[in-house]
N, C-alpha and C positions, 0 to 999 in steps of 0.2 A: 504494500500500500504506500501511497505517496504522502502519508500523514505522520504527524508526530503527536503522541498523546502526552500531555503535560498534566501532572497532578499538582494542584494548588492546595497546600496544606490548610489554608484557611477556608476552603470551600468543601462542601460535602460531595460535590459532583466533579469528576475530572473533566478536563477540556480535551476535545478532539479537534485538532486543527486540520482543515481539509483544503487542499489546493484545487484539484479537479474532481468534482463530484461525479461518480460513475456507478453503474449498476451494482457492483459488488458491495458497495457501502450499505445498500438497503438489505443485505443479508445479515448485517450487524444489528444488535439492539442499541440503536442510536439514542434511545431515551435514557441510557445510562450516562450520557455525556452532555456537557455544554458544548455546542458546536460553534466553531469559528471558521470563516472562509477567507482565503487570501486571494488578492489580486483582482477580483471582479470578473472571473471567467463566466462565460455564457452558461456553462453547465450548472452553475450555482443558481442562476435564475430559472433555467429550464426545469430543474427538478424541484423547485420551490413547492409546487402543489403536494408533493410527497412529504414535505417538512413543515407545512404551515401549521400543523397541530402539535408540533414538538413541545415537550413539557417545559423547556427552558427557552430563554431568549436566544435568538440566532444573531450572531455578530458577523458582519461582512466588512472586511478591510479592503478598501478599493484603491487601486493604483490609478489615480486620476489621469495620468499621462497616456494611459491605454484606452480610455473611455472616449468614444466618439458620439456625435449626435446620431439619431436614428430612431425608428419606430420600435415599439416593443414587439418581439417575435413570439411565436407560439411557445407554450409551455408543455410539459409532459402530459401526454394523453395515451399512455400504455406503450409507447415506443422509446427504447433506450438509444442514447447517442453513442457513436463510436468513440472509444477512449483514445486520446492523443498523449504521448509521452511529453514530459517537460521540454526536451530538446526540440521537439516538433513545434511546440508553442513558441519557443524562443526563435526558431528559424523563421516561422511565419511572421512574427512580429518585427524582428530586427533586420532580416534579410529581404523578405518579400513585402514588408511594410503593410501587412494585413492585420486587421484588428477585429475580424468577424467572430473570433473565439472569445472575445470579451463582451461584457454587457454594454448595451447602449445607455445613453443618458436617460432615456424614457424607462428602460427596464430598471435602472437604479431608483428612479423616482417611484415606480410602482412598488418595488420591494420596501423602500423606506417608509411608505405609507402604511405598512402592515404593523399591527400592534405589538407583535413579538419579535420585531427586527430592529437591530441597532446597526447603523452604518458609520464606519470610521473612514476618513479620507486621508490619503498620503500621496506624495508625488511618486 
């Protein structure tokens, strides 16, 4: 898995930090964790319907330099996305100058309007 689990001794629930959300994560008991998501990848927005009733707040750390204007795309409706490795994301972003694997500004606005979502921004 591309994640790191960090246990915070002051919290009763460990954190699960997720970069690219993919099908295999839904085989885990995610309710055991506080979920945080890095970089603002589209998969995080796409699978939100599967996480919207999560028992703890969901935190998204967005790399704003990768976010571009655009309409909100479709979310999960029983079809899983193909998983890309981190190297492929980096190649698409820095070599091909493609940002379609990141959320759009409208998608971030939609997520941030949810009562159980916290969004943190960084460059």
